[in-house]
C-alpha positions in Angstrom: 15.2 49.2 -28.5 12.5 48.2 -26.2 9.9 50.6 -24.9 9.2 50.5 -21.2 5.7 51.0 -19.9 5.1 52.4 -16.5 1.6 52.9 -15.1 0.7 55.3 -12.4 -2.4 54.7 -10.2 -3.8 58.2 -10.7 -3.2 58.1 -14.4 -5.2 54.8 -14.7 -8.0 56.1 -12.5 -8.2 59.3 -14.6 -8.4 57.3 -17.8 -11.2 55.2 -16.4 -13.1 58.3 -15.1 -13.1 59.7 -18.6 -15.5 56.9 -19.7 -15.8 53.2 -20.3 -12.5 51.7 -21.3 -11.4 48.2 -22.1 -8.4 46.6 -20.5 -6.4 46.3 -23.8 -6.9 50.1 -24.4 -5.6 50.8 -20.8 -2.6 48.6 -21.3 -1.6 49.8 -24.8 0.8 46.9 -25.1 0.9 43.1 -25.2 3.9 43.0 -22.8 3.3 40.6 -20.0 5.3 42.6 -17.5 3.4 45.8 -18.3 0.0 44.0 -18.1 1.0 42.5 -14.8 1.8 46.0 -13.4 -1.5 47.3 -14.7 -3.4 44.3 -13.3 -2.1 45.1 -9.9 -3.3 48.7 -10.1 -6.7 47.6 -11.4 -7.1 45.0 -8.6 -6.2 47.7 -6.0 -8.8 50.2 -7.5 -11.4 47.5 -7.6 -10.7 46.4 -4.0 -11.0 50.0 -2.8 -14.4 50.2 -4.6 -13.4 53.0 -6.9 -13.9 51.1 -10.2 -16.0 48.2 -11.4 -16.2 46.0 -14.5 -19.3 46.1 -16.7 -20.4 44.6 -20.0 -21.0 46.9 -23.0 -22.2 45.0 -26.1 -20.8 41.8 -24.6 -17.3 43.3 -24.0 -15.8 44.0 -20.6 -15.2 47.7 -19.8 -13.9 49.4 -16.6 -15.9 52.4 -15.2 -16.1 54.3 -12.0 -18.4 52.9 -9.3 -20.9 55.7 -9.7 -21.0 55.7 -13.5 -24.4 55.7 -15.2 -24.8 54.8 -18.9 -25.7 58.0 -20.8 -28.6 58.1 -23.2 -26.4 58.7 -26.2 -24.5 55.4 -25.5 -27.8 53.5 -25.1 -28.9 54.8 -28.6 -25.5 53.8 -30.1 -25.8 50.3 -28.7 -29.3 49.9 -30.0 -28.3 51.2 -33.5 -25.3 48.9 -33.4 -27.6 45.9 -33.3 -29.7 47.1 -36.3 -29.3 47.2 -40.0 -30.7 50.1 -42.0 -32.9 49.5 -45.1 -33.4 51.6 -48.1 -36.8 52.9 -46.8 -35.2 54.2 -43.6 -36.2 51.3 -41.3 -33.7 50.2 -38.6 -34.3 46.5 -38.5 -33.5 44.9 -35.1 -31.2 41.9 -35.4 -31.4 40.8 -31.8 -34.1 39.0 -29.9 -37.7 39.8 -30.8 -40.3 38.9 -28.2 -43.6 37.8 -29.9 -45.7 40.1 -27.7 -43.4 43.0 -26.9 -41.3 43.3 -30.1 -37.5 44.0 -30.2 -35.9 43.5 -26.8 -32.6 45.0 -25.5 -30.6 44.3 -22.4 -28.0 46.7 -21.1 -25.4 44.5 -19.3 -25.7 40.9 -18.3 -27.6 41.8 -15.1 -30.0 44.3 -16.7 -33.6 43.3 -17.3 -34.8 42.8 -20.9 -36.6 46.0 -22.0 -38.5 46.8 -25.2 -36.1 48.6 -27.5 -38.8 50.9 -28.9 -39.8 52.0 -25.4 -36.1 52.9 -24.6 -35.7 54.9 -27.8 -39.0 56.7 -27.3 -38.2 57.5 -23.6 -34.8 58.9 -24.6 -36.2 61.0 -27.5 -39.5 62.2 -26.0 -39.7 61.4 -22.3 -41.3 58.7 -20.1 -44.4 56.7 -21.2 -47.4 56.0 -19.0 -48.2 52.4 -17.9 -51.0 51.9 -20.4 -49.1 53.6 -23.3 -47.3 51.5 -25.9 -45.0 52.3 -28.8 -45.3 50.3 -32.0 -43.8 50.4 -35.5 -45.8 52.6 -37.9 -44.3 50.9 -40.9 -45.0 47.4 -42.1 -41.8 46.0 -40.5 -42.5 44.6 -37.0 -38.7 44.6 -36.2 -38.3 48.3 -37.0 -36.9 50.5 -34.1 -36.5 53.8 -36.1 -37.8 56.7 -34.0 -39.3 58.3 -37.1 -41.4 55.2 -37.7 -42.8 54.9 -34.2 -46.4 55.4 -33.2 -47.7 56.0 -29.8 -50.8 54.1 -28.7 -52.5 52.3 -25.8 -52.7 48.6 -24.8 -56.3 48.6 -26.1 -55.2 49.8 -29.5 -52.7 46.9 -29.6 -55.4 44.3 -29.1 -57.9 45.9 -31.4 -58.0 44.2 -34.8 -56.2 41.1 -33.5 -57.7 37.8 -34.7 -59.7 35.9 -32.1 -58.4 32.6 -30.8 -60.6 29.5 -30.9 -60.9 29.7 -27.1 -62.1 33.3 -27.3 -64.6 32.4 -30.0 -66.0 29.6 -27.8 -66.4 32.0 -24.8 -68.2 34.5 -27.0 -70.6 31.8 -28.3 -71.3 30.6 -24.7 -72.0 34.2 -23.7 -74.4 34.8 -26.6 -76.2 31.5 -26.0 -76.9 32.5 -22.3 
């Protein structure tokens, strides 16, 4: 006995409106005829500008055109790219910028953003331009909110070792 799949345009749109959904989850089957029917509906909805295709954690998902990623999903994506240690650190396994720390990108077109800054903004609110968030523990790749410290850009440079060029400029200034 074969099961017959029928897709209604309104049903597909309602499923996509409920939240991000992958094509395979929409189809629910590997049947070529069912997927062809669903593809026609998705192409129609995309052509009308009702839905769009986005990337969530490098996987394609369909969402409505006016969908905005909620903060809870942003936190889940960040935590999904981390591993937890015994001392409570969330160690970032993605790209780490030498100057800005762990970096996250939401979608292929999204700009790279400091992961700690995203977590702090979601949990506590926006930061000022001169404010920075750094790890309070000894692990530079930690993005755990409980381990974050708020500071300024001046705090970040304080205590940093001087480069040979900076030492040279200081010596020239003292000599004058």
